[in-house]
N, C-alpha and C positions, 0 to 999 in steps of 0.2 A: 504493500500500500504506500509505503514511504516514497517510492520512485515516482508515482503519479503526482503526489503532492509537492515534490521537490521543484516542479516547474511553476508553481503558483507564486505570483509576485504581487506586491501591493497595487491595488487598483483593479485587479481582475475580479470578475463576477463569478460566483460559484453557487451551487446548491448543496445542501447536506442530504445524502442519499436516504437517511432514515428519518429525516424531519422536514418533509415537504411543507408543513405548516409554517416553517420559519421563513419561507419565501426566498428570494434572492439575497445573496450576501456579497459584500465587497471585502476582499482581502485587505487587511490593514498591515499585517506583517507575517513573515514566515521565517522563524529562527529555530534552528536545530529540531525541526519536526513539530514545533508548536506553532500552529497557524491561528492568528487572531482574525476573526471575521465579524463584520458588523452586518447582521441580518436585519432585513426590513421589519419583520414581525417579532423578532426575539431580542434584538439588540446585540451588544458585543459579546462574543463567545470565543473562548480559546479551545481549539480542537487539537487533540493529540493525533498527529498524522500517522502514527504507528497503528492506530486502531480504526481510523475512518479515512476513506478516500473521498475527498470532496470532488464534485462534478463541475468542471469548468463550463461556463455558459458564454457562448460567443455571439449569440444573436439577441442579447438583451438590450 
């Protein structure tokens, strides 16, 4: 899972695969596998990239 998340950079838009109710999120930072994302419906969340592969959104 870590490999997919390693490409995420600040400003990119993502979805959480297990929490569609959070809506789209904007990556704030990606440091050592900890990805901070500001989701529209949930707010700021720190994701452990070793356990969750975020889904990049390119058409948002």
